[in-house]
N, C-alpha and C positions, 0 to 999 in steps of 0.2 A: 364429829359434827360437820354437816354439810358445808357451812360457811367457812369453816376452817380449812376444809379441803379446797374450796374455791380459792381462798387466799393462797394457799400453798401452790395451786396450778398457776395462778397469775404471777407469784413471785418466782416460780421456776423458769419463767420465760426469759429471765435476764433483764438487762436495762431496758426501760421502756423507749420505744421509738419516739423520737421527736417529730411531731406533726407541725409544719410551720405555722406559726402564729406571730403576728406582728406585736412585738413587745411594746407595751404603753399605748398601743392604738386606742383611739377613743372616738366616740361619735360626736361630732361637733355640731353646734347650732349654726346654720347658714343662713337664717332669716332673722328678722329683728324681734322675734318673739320666742319664748320658751313654752313648749307644751308639757302638761303634766296630766297624767291619767291617775285618778284616784278611786280606790275601792273603799267603801266605809261599811263597817259591820258593827253591831251592838254587842253587848256583853254575852249573848247567847249564840253569837256567830252568825245571826241573821243579817242579810244584806239590807242596807238602809236606802230606801228609795224616797223620792219626793223632796229632797233637800234643795234649798235655793241658794243662789250666788252669796247672799248675805251670811250664810253659815260658814263659809269658807275663808280661810286666811292663809295666804301663801307667803313664804319668807325665802329670801334669797341672801345667803350668808348672814342670817339673822335679821335682815331688814325687810319688813312687810313690804310687799308689792301690791299694786292695784291690779285686780283681776280684769283683763281686758276681754276675755271670752269665756263663756261658761255654758256647758250643756251636758245632760246625760248622753252617754255616748250611744247613738243608734246606728251609725254606719258599720258596715260589716267589718269583722275583724280577720286577721291572718292567724291561724293557729298551727304551729309546726310541732308535731309529736315526735320527739327524739328518743328513741328506745336504746337502752343498753342491751346489747345482744350477746353478752358474755355468758359464762357457766351458771350463774345464779338465775338469769332469766330463762335458761333452758329448763331448769327444774320447776320454776315457778310461773311459767308462761300461763298455764291454765288457770292459775289462781288470780292474776292481775291483768294481764294484757288484754285478754279478750273481754274483760269487764269494762274496758275503755269504750265499748259500744254504748254504755250509759252516758259517757260524755258526748259522743258524736250525736246521739239522739237529743242531747240537751242544748246543742248549739242552735243559733239562729239559722234559718234557711240560707241566708245570705253569706254567712261566715265561710270562709275558705280554710281548707285543712290540707296540710302537706304532711308527709311521713318520711322520717330518716332514722337509721340506725347507727349505732357506733360500737366499736371495740377500740382498736388502736386509732382510728380515724372515722369521721362521719361519712355516711354513704346515704345519698338521696334515693328513696324508693318511689315516692308519689309526689309530684308537683302540686302546687296549690290548686284546689278544686272545690267546688261547692257540692260536689257528689259524695255524700257521706258514706254511701254503699261502696264506692271505689276506695274510699279512705279505709274503711274496715277491711276490705279485701287486701290492701297493702299491708296493713298490720298483720293480717293472717298469713302473709306470704314471707314475713321475715325469717330468715334462717339464724338459728341460735348456735353459738360455738360451745361445744362440750369438750372441755380439754383446756389446753394452754391458750392464754389470751392475755393481751394488755388491755386495760380499761383506762384509756387516756381521755377522762372526762373534760378536764380543763382545755386541752388541745382541740377536742372535738367540739365543744361549745364555741370556742374562738372561731373555728371554721364555719359553724352554722351562723354565727353572728356576721360573719363576712357575707354569706349568702343573702341574709336578711336586710343588709344595708341597700340592696337594689329593689326592695319591696316597699311600696308606700303604705301609708295608713297605720292603723293600730296593729301591733304585733305582740304575740305571746308565744313563748316556748313552753310546752308541757314536757318536762324531763321525767322519764320513767326509768329509775336507775337505782342501784344499791348505794350510790354515792362513793364507792371505792374509786380511787383515782391514781393511776400509775404514771400520769403525766410528769415531766420534770418540774422542779420547783418554780423554774423561770416562767413556764407556762401558766401555772397556778396563780403566780403573783400578777402577770400581765392580765389575766382574766379578771382578777378582782378589781384592778384599776379600771378596766374597760367597763365592767358592770356598774361601777359607782357612778358613771357619767353617761350610761346608755338609756335608751328609751324602749327597750324590749323587756316586758315582764316575763319572769320565769317562775312557773308553778312546778314544784318538784314533788314526785310521788315516789316514795321509798318502796323498793321491792323486797326488802329483806325481813319484813315483819313475821311472816310465817316461819322464819329460821331462828327467831329470838328465844324460843323457850327450850332449845336443845341443851342437854346437860352431859353429853358424851365427853369422855377424856378426863384428864387429871384436872385437879383444881387450878393449876397454873395455866393450863391450856384453855379451859373455860374462861378464865379471867382475861387472857390475851384476846380471845374471840370477842368478849363484851367490850373490851377497849376499842377493837376494830369497829365493832358496831356503833360505839359512841363517836368515834372520829368521822366515820361515813355520815352519821346523822348530822354532826355539826357542819360539815361541809355542805350538805344540802340546804341546811338552814341558812348558812351564810349566803349562798348563791340566791336563794329566794329573797332574803331580807335586802340585799344590795340592790335588787331590781324592783322592790315593792311588791313582791309576789309572796306565795305562801308555800310551806313545806308540809307534807302529809305523810304520816306513818302508819298506814293500815296494817292490821294484823291478820285478816282473812279475806276470803272471797267477797263475803257481804260487805265488809269495810271498804274494799276496793271499789265496789259499785257506788257506794255512798260518797266516796272521795271524788270519783269522776263526776258525779252529778254536781257536787259543790265547785269543782273546777269549771264546768260549764257555766255555772251561775256567775261566777267571777268574770269569766270572758265576756258574758253578756251584759253585766251591770257595772258600769263605770262612769264616773263623772269626768268630763274633759275640762281642764282649766288651761288658761294661756295668760302670760304676762309679758310685758315689754322688756326686751333685753336691757338690763340697767347699764352695762358697760361692755364694750368690746375689748377686754383687756387680755385675751387669750388664756386666761386662768381657769382653774377648776372651781366652780361655785357649788355650795351646798344648798339643797332644796329641803324645806320643811312645810308641811301642810297641817293645819289644825282646823277641826270642824267644831263649831259650837253645838252643844246639845241642850235642848230646851224640853222640859216635860210639860205635864199638864198646867194649864192656866199660865203659861209663860215662865214657869219656875225652872231654874237651872235644874237638870237631872243629876242624880248622884254619881252615876258611872259614865265614864267617858267613852266615846266610840273609839273603835280601833280603825286607824287610817293608814292604808298602805299606798305607797307612791314611790316613784323613782327617787333616788337620793341625791343627784347632782347632775351637772352638765359641764361641759367645756365651752366656754365663750369664744367666739371667733376673735381673731386679732386684726385690729384696724392696720 
């Protein structure tokens, strides 16, 4: 099975190279307010527009806060496409990567796009630009590794987050990846800590869907491969959830195109909330956002909205 071969190639490269990442590094709030981007969808997965401030409730460490600023996000966003360039992507690039054209076409004209690839470390290919044709050309220029490769997903994401700290405004990473991670456990732990308090949304697109139906090899080998699939899926899901993002697991070329259209919709449709910093205690604070759902004639609707948002922040210390 192809995925088993890919895992063997990765494992044969030896100990993963450590890419420098600041352990426990966090994004701090340097002003007297906390910004929260919120995406709201209904039970059918349709984005909900037209909501008013009164429908939103934001909680800091469980205590409701007064919303000081509220608006649907209309300002252009920054979208960084981070593409795994390892063996799996080499075999599957025609099925998923070039379908990203659907996402680029779905973005707003003012949205800026950057492109980077990673195996053992991230490599920038295209700086932020509003020129979607240039971004597509950058995607097409990516060289994929066929053979031995480290896939240091956690370390590479840490490096990309370092880059984005210097970029103002709304920021989203679209991670196109198998979810396989050969980073050292310290880098993975540091990444989770950082994502919990960061303000960059990560939307994950799994690239292993077309490989899931393979049944070659012994029963034990097939089970090991399925276990690897499940672990990779869980890691992408965790990365997305920690940042208020989404994880997608398309199975074929048509599904990839639909996924990228949905990604573009999420980037474009977001509510922006802000509340005053309750206390400058230097501690990590949890954030929760709830949205009232009202049906016809003012009656409460039966199904709750899905609400995605950042999970926390680290307050400054006075």
